[in-house]
N, C-alpha and C positions, 0 to 999 in steps of 0.2 A: 504493500500500500504506500502511496505517495500523497503528500499534501503540501500546499503552500498556504501559510497563515500570515496575515499582514500585521498582527498586533499581539504582543504580550508585554507584561510589565515585570518580567522576571528579574531583570537587572536591578531595578530600583528596589524591589521587594527583597532580593537576596542581600543587597547592601544594608537595608534597614534591619534585617534579621541576622546579620553577620554570618551569612551562609555563602557557599559557592554556587556556581551554576552547573558544575559537572554532575554532582549528586547532592540532592537535598530532599526536604519533605514539602516542597512547594508544589504548585500545580504543574510546573515544567522543570525538568533538568535535562542536561545533554544526554545522559545515559538512557533515559526513557525516550527522548527524542530520537536517538539512534535506533532504538528498538522498533520505532514506527516505520522505518525504511528510509529511503533517500528523500528526505523532506526538506522544505525551505521554511525557515521561521524568521520573521522580523522581530527583533528585540528592541523595544522602545526605552528611551531614557526619559523619565518623568521626574520632575522636581517638586517635592513637598514645599510648603511655605517656608520652612526653616532653611531651605537652601537658596532662597531667592535674594539673599544679600549679595551673592556673586554667582548669578545663574550661568553665565558662560563658562566661568572657571569650573563650577561644579558639574556642568554637563560634560566638559572635557574629562574631568576626573572619573565620572561614571563610565564614559566610553573607554578610558584606560583600564578600568576594572574589567569591563567586558572583554577587551582584547587580551588581557592577561589570562582570564579564565579560558577563553577559546584556545589561546596559544599553548596552554599546559595540559589540555584535556587529552586523554587517551581514547576518547570516543571518536567514532568516524563522523565527526562534524567539523566542518572547516568554515572560516569566515569567507564571505563573498562580497564583492562590490559591483559586479556587472553580471549580465546574463551569461557571458562566456565563462565567468567563474563558476556559476551555478552548473553549467553543462560540464565543465571540467570536473567539478566535485562529483556530479552524478555519474559520470563515466567511470570514475574510480571507486564507486560505491559509497560515496560520502554524502551526507546531508549538508545543507548550507545555512549559515547564520548571518543575517544582515542587520544593519542598524537603522533605527528610526529615532526621531526626537518628538516628544509630545509636549507642545507648549512653546509659543513664540518668545517667552521670557528668555529662552536659551541664547538668543542672539543679542540680547540687551537692546541697544539702540544703534547697532552697527551692522549694516547689510553685508559688509565684508566677512562677518562671522559666518554667514551662510556658506561661503566658499571654503572657509576653514573647516567647517563641519563636513562639507562634501569631501574634502581631502582626507578627513578622518574616517570616512566610510559611511556617513549618514545618507540614506537614499529616500526616506520618507520624512516629511516634516508636518506634523499636526499643528495647525496654526494657533489654536487655543486649546486649553483644557477648559473646565467649566467656568473658571473665573475670567474676568476681563484682563487684557494685557495691552502692551503697546501696539499690537497688531489689530486687535478688535475684541469683540465680546464672545464669550462662550455661551453655550446653550442655556446655562443657568446663571449667566453673568449680567443680564439686563438687556436693554435695547441698544440699538446702534450697530451698524455694520462694521466693515473694516475701516481702520483709520487710514489717513494718507500714507503713513509709514507701512501699515499692513498691506495696502495695495502695491506699494513699491516692493515689499518683501515677496509677494506672489510672483511678480515679474522677475525678480532676482532669482527665486527658486527655479523658475523655468530656464533662465539663462544658465544656472549652475547644473541643471539636470537632476534636480531633486523633486520628487513628487509632492505637490501640495495636497494635504489631507484635510478634508472638511469635517471629519468626525469631531464632535464637541463644539463646532462652530454654530452660532445662532443663525436663524433663517436669513436675516438681512446680510450677514457676512457671507453666507453660502451664495447668495445671488450676486454679491460683489465679486466673488471669485469667478463666477460664470462670466461676468462682464469683462474681466481682465484676462482670463486664461486663454491661451492659444493652443495649449497642449492638454491631453487628458489628465484629469485629476482623480483622486480616490476618496472614498469614505472607508477608512481602514477597519472600523469596528462599529457599525451602526445597523439598525434593523428598520422595520416598517412601522411608521407612525399610525398608519391605518389599522394595523393589528394591535399595536400597543401604544396608546396615545401619550407618549412622553416626549419632551423637547429634544432629547438626545437621539431620537429616531428620525428617519427621513420621511418626508411627505411623498405622496405619489409623484407630484411634479418634480421633486428633487431626484427621485429614482429615475424618472424618464430622462431628466437632463444628464445625469451621469452616464446613462446608457447611450444617449445620443452622441456623447463625446467619446465613446469607447473607453470609458473609465470602468472602475470596478468597485463593488461594495463588499466588505468583509462582514460576514454574519457574526454577531456578538452573542455570547451565551450568558450574559448577566441576566439573572432572573427578572430584575425590575424592568429590563428593556425587552423582555419576551412577553411578560404578562404582569400587569400592575394591579389587578383586581382579585387575584387568587394565586395560589402557589402554581408556578408554571410546570408544565410537563413536556416530555419530548414531542408530543403531538402539537403543542404550541410552537415549538421550534420549527416544525414542518409547515405550520401555517404561515410563518414569516417567509420561508423559502418559496412556498407556493405563490404568495402574494407578490413578492419581489419579481419572480419569474413572469407572473401574469402582467405586471405593470411595465417592467423594464426588459423583459426577454430573458432567455435562459443563458445568455452569454455575459451578463453583468454581475453575477453573484459568485463570491468566493468565501473564504474564511478569514475572520479576524476575531478569534474567540475571546480575546481579552483576558487570558489566564494570568493569574497573579496580580490582576488589577480589579478583580470582581470579588464581591463578598459571597456570592452564591451562584450556582448554576442549577438547571433542572437535574433531578435525580438521575444518575447514570452518566452524566456529562460533566462531572466535576473537575476533571483534570485531563492532561494529555493522554493518559492511559485509555480514555474513552474514545479515541479517534476511530478505531475500527468499528465500534458500536454505532457511532454517529454515521459513519459511511454506510453501514448496513441499513440503518433506519431510512436514510435518503434513498438508497438503492431499492429498498422494498416498496417505498411509496412512489418514486418517480422513475425508476429504472436505472440501469447501469450508466447510460450516457449522461444523464443529469447529475448523478452522483459524482462521476469523474469530472464534470464541469465545475461543480461546486468545490470539490476537493483540490483539483489540480489544473485542469486544462484551461479554464478561463484565465486564471492568474498567470499561468505559464505563457499563454498567448500575449497577455498584457505586458509582462516583463520582457518577453522577446522583442516586442515592438518598441518598448519605451525605456528599458533600463540600460 
């Protein structure tokens, strides 16, 4: 089994808990990732409020932790920065680990820091977390779209070859990205707002827009983004997949399960060990072709064209 997953918070959580990422008791570690097959996992660097006194410096520090952990592992997982790296790793039986940054605080007020982060290996940049920052407002951060600096940052990300990520961005900011972007962008870990009406999920119009631009949406397994009126089940996860496919087509959806960044997931889907089970659920409901698209081929096509 193979998968490409656009978002986890394992780096930050491991640092907070003084754990490594080769082997731990978190939702993901490299040993269990290796057991899943030749997989591709994006590892996000997210900063808690206590790190915002020096956000760029702390982001670089977290990236250095990630690189040290990947460099010393005995697992068949290797870092990657390009699609050719992913193919190289795959051909020798290795999975790939790539970097993301979650929150525009990381660049402080200097667009040149985008290029430094690119050189350090960052390939996805989530513009906001829930709170407002210098780029704009998060989904829970109030009204107002991207700032003028945020609009410049989106253009600079495209110049640098880093994917702009609209997960966590509020609606006004989303449409600002649409007006500015000339390249496909992603929602690395967001679901359908029609199925679960929370601001962190995407409206049907947003799903259609991402699809029309050949972008991709990563399915998030956080319970509160799957169902907010009762305890969610695996059936509720399938409802999100069904609706996103119905609205945006079967080529727009991938994985962004948000492991180590979520408080809970539906029973049976709590960590990376559930990957085979999730694949089988999707295959049983939608067939092998759709299961492969959700787990791998949609994201693989996107990365081949854009990374």
